[in-house]
KEFI-913634 format. One record per residue (C-alpha): residue in one letter; x, y, z. Coordinates in steps of 0.1 Angstrom, whole numbers, padded with zeros to 4 digits, always signed. Each point is the difference from the previous one (the first is absolute). Layout:
<atoms>
AXYZ...
</atoms>
This chain:
<atoms>
X+0897+1472+1159X-0012-0032+0003X-0017+0000-0034X+0029+0012-0018X+0022-0026+0020X-0027-0029-0014X+0002+0014-0036X+0036+0000+0002X+0004-0035+0012X-0025-0013-0026X+0020+0019-0027X+0032-0016+0015X-0018-0035+0001X-0011+0005-0039X+0031+0012-0014X+0019-0032+0019X-0024-0023-0019X+0005+0017-0031X+0036+0000+0002X+0002-0035+0010X-0024-0011-0032X+0022+0024-0022X+0032-0016+0012X-0014-0036-0006X-0012+0009-0036X+0035+0013-0005X+0018-0032+0010X-0025-0018-0024X+0007+0018-0028X+0037+0001+0006X+0000-0038+0006X-0021-0005-0034X+0024+0021-0021X+0031-0010+0016X+0024-0003-0029X+0023-0025+0018X-0027-0025+0003X-0018-0018-0026X-0030-0013+0013X-0014-0031-0017X-0025-0014+0023X-0024+0024+0023X-0026-0023+0012X-0026+0028-0001X-0029-0019-0015X-0025-0019+0023X+0009-0031-0024X+0038+0003+0004X+0001-0035+0014X-0006-0010-0035X+0027+0018-0015X+0029-0022+0017X+0005-0039-0002X+0000-0011+0039X+0002-0036+0016X+0010-0021+0031X+0004-0033+0015X-0031-0015+0012X-0019+0033-0008X+0013+0018+0029X+0002+0033-0017X-0029+0026-0008X+0006+0031-0020X-0026+0028-0005X-0003+0036-0006X+0003+0023+0030X-0009+0038+0006X+0034+0003+0022X+0024+0016-0024X+0033+0018+0005X-0012+0028-0022X-0030+0025+0007X-0027-0012-0023X+0015-0035-0007X-0006-0037+0006X+0023-0029+0007X-0001-0037-0001X-0007-0019+0031X+0017-0032+0007X-0011-0022+0027X+0025-0032+0008X-0004-0028+0022X+0038-0013+0005X+0005-0037-0002X+0033-0021+0001X+0012-0003-0036X-0026+0021-0012X+0008+0026-0030X-0022+0027-0015X+0003+0025-0024X-0014+0032-0017X+0012+0009-0036X-0007+0023-0029X+0016+0002-0036X+0010-0022-0028X+0011-0035-0005X-0021-0012+0034X-0023-0031+0002X-0029+0017-0010X+0010+0028-0029X-0028+0022+0007X+0014+0020+0028X+0016+0029-0015X+0014+0028+0018X-0028+0030+0005X+0024+0025-0015X+0026-0014-0024X+0028+0026-0009X+0005+0008-0036X+0033+0004-0015X+0017-0008+0033X+0038+0003+0002X+0009-0031+0024X+0035+0015+0001X-0013+0029+0021X-0020-0024+0027X+0017-0013+0029X-0028-0018+0018X-0034-0004+0012X-0018+0012+0030X-0033-0007+0018X-0019+0016+0029X-0010-0022+0025X-0021+0000+0035X+0004-0029+0019X-0026-0006+0034X+0012-0012+0033X+0007-0036-0002X-0033-0023+0013X+0007-0031+0016X+0036-0001+0008X+0012-0011+0036X+0022+0031+0000X+0002+0036-0013X+0010-0001-0039X+0010+0036-0013X+0013-0011-0033X-0009-0023-0029X+0022-0013-0029X-0014+0010-0037X+0019-0016-0027X-0005+0016-0035X+0006-0018-0030X+0002+0012-0037X+0001-0015-0034X+0027+0017-0021X-0002+0005-0038X+0016-0031-0004X-0021-0021+0020X+0021-0003+0028X-0015-0001+0036X+0018+0024+0027X-0005+0002+0037X+0009+0026+0029X-0017-0002+0034X-0005+0030+0022X-0013-0001+0037X-0028+0027+0004X-0012+0017+0030X-0038-0003+0014X-0023+0028+0007X+0007+0029-0025X+0001+0006-0039X+0032-0005-0012X+0017+0000-0035X+0022-0029-0005X+0025+0004-0028X+0020-0030-0013X+0028+0007-0024X+0010-0017-0029X+0035-0006+0015X-0018-0019+0032X-0018-0025-0023X+0021-0038-0005X-0012-0026-0021X-0024-0024+0015X+0020-0033-0002X-0031-0020+0013X-0026+0010-0027X+0003+0010-0036X-0025-0002-0026X+0025+0000-0027X+0035-0014+0010X+0014+0007-0033X-0002+0037+0001X+0022-0001+0030X+0039+0002-0005X+0009-0014+0038X+0037-0001+0013X+0012-0022+0030X-0012-0031+0010X-0030-0013+0029X-0008+0024+0025X+0025+0029-0013X-0014-0003-0036X-0012+0032-0010X-0011+0020-0032X+0026+0021-0019X-0021+0030-0004X-0030+0016+0024X-0028+0016-0020X+0001-0005-0040X-0020+0017-0022X-0024+0017+0022X-0028-0016+0023X-0030-0022-0014X-0017-0002+0033X+0003+0004+0038X-0010-0026+0030X-0003+0003+0039X+0002-0026+0023X-0003+0001+0039X+0027-0022+0009X+0002+0000+0038X-0004+0020+0034X+0033+0018+0018X+0001-0008+0034X+0021-0007+0030X-0009-0035+0003X-0011-0025-0027X-0039-0004+0000X-0018-0033-0005X-0024+0007-0028X-0015-0033+0008X-0010+0007+0032X-0008+0036-0003X-0026+0014-0026X+0019+0031-0013X-0018+0025-0024X+0020+0024-0019X-0023+0029-0014X+0017+0027-0023X-0008+0024-0024X+0018+0006-0036X-0005+0031-0019X+0020+0019-0026X+0025-0024-0017X+0026+0020-0020X+0032+0000-0021X+0029+0020+0016X+0015+0025-0022X+0037+0011+0003
</atoms>
């Protein structure tokens, strides 16, 4: 009886492992072939950091490829940022950037932009280091350059500690009044702080850009007095279809 029980236990263990692997593979292929998500950047290559443009004030941002991924066999980009007062940072890909060589890894052909309603990305934020209090969320701004060269922005609060798919719908974007590369392309309405664009996304997207804009905490954190470090992973940037 003991031998039979041992064989049964081993069979159950092996079956459990195989079932888990099969489930993981199924999730992987379902994610890859999801008709509602048109993936434009996967970052699976070990040289994926060379497919994006990035930078920061005082060179306090590093970007490199990572084996950590939201999918079964994939990779991602690892961003390591030391927050400084008044700092900025960005990671971008697509056309119309300062460097024109950073094209999307997968450029959709004959895409009907009337069917596209937003952009998504998968992100994992590690526990925040160096903060004097627990920080469970950070702010990530998503910028897009539309077909008319207009720059629009939407900000999301992202939780730490797990892979999440953040979806940013076109209706959430507002024109960046503080920064435009081609002011003549923007049709403005209103004045001063109430000045905004008449439209949202015109003629599709040329590129996307991410920026870590701050921490979400109960009390303000003095970035000059505390060496706060944010580490996050970005994976599978995609367009969202209706």
